[in-house]
N, C-alpha and C positions, 0 to 999 in steps of 0.2 A: 451420542445419539445422532449427531450430524453425519458422522462417518458412515454409520449404518444406513441412513437414508440415502446418502449419495451413492454408496455401493449398490444398494438395491435398485436405485434409478439407473445406474450403469448397466446392470444385468437386464433390466427391462428393455433398455434401448438396444442392447446386444441381441436379445431375443427377437425384438422387432426387426432388426437388421437380418438376422438369420432366416426369419420367416420370409422377408422380401427376397433374399438370395434364393431360397428353395423355390419360391413362387416363380422366379424368372428363369433359373438355370436347371430345374429338375424336369427333364422330359418325361419321366415315367409316371408322373402324377402320384407320387408316393404321399403318405400322410404326414411327411415331415413338416410341411408348411403349417398344417392344422395343429400339430403338436407344439411347434414353436410359438404360435399365436396363443394357444391355450396356456402355455407357461407364462406368457406375457400377461394375460388377463389374471391368472392366479397370483402372480407376483404383485400386480397392481392392487388387487383386492387385499392381499396380505399387508402391503405397505400402508394402505388406507387404514386397516384395522390396527396396525402397530401405532400409527400416529394418533388414532382415537384413544388407544390404551395409554399411550404416553401422556396425552393431554389429561385424561381422567385421573391418572396417578400423580400428576404434577411434575413429570420429568421435563415437559416442555410447556412454555407459556406463550400465549398469543401476544403479538405486538403490532403496532401500526407500521406502515412503510416508512414514515418520517416521524421524528420526534415532534410532538405538537400538532399532529394531524388528527387527533382524536375528536370526540364530540365537543370538548371545550375549546379546541383550537390552541391548546397550550396555555390558556389563561387560567389563573387560579379560580376556584369556585367563588361565587358571588358573596358568600358569607365571610370570606377572608379578604382583607385588603392585599393588594399587590405589595411586594417588598419595596420599602421606601415611601409608601403612601400611608396617610393617616386618615381616620374617619372624621 
């Protein structure tokens, strides 16, 4: 799944770059810039929908940026004593 996401992101960046190139270098004002940017928008929406579908089916799981950065701060729940502690 990670490879697919990275490949689609690379294609999106390539489409954005080609749109910039056509915007700067195309003297005839052809619709190539609009087509490149339309592809970028379509690919971005498709990637977003793919990620939503993968999350809904369980292929990907959300996680925090750092271990222990969640709501409990990495501490065990209050109902359970920490390892090595007694009540």
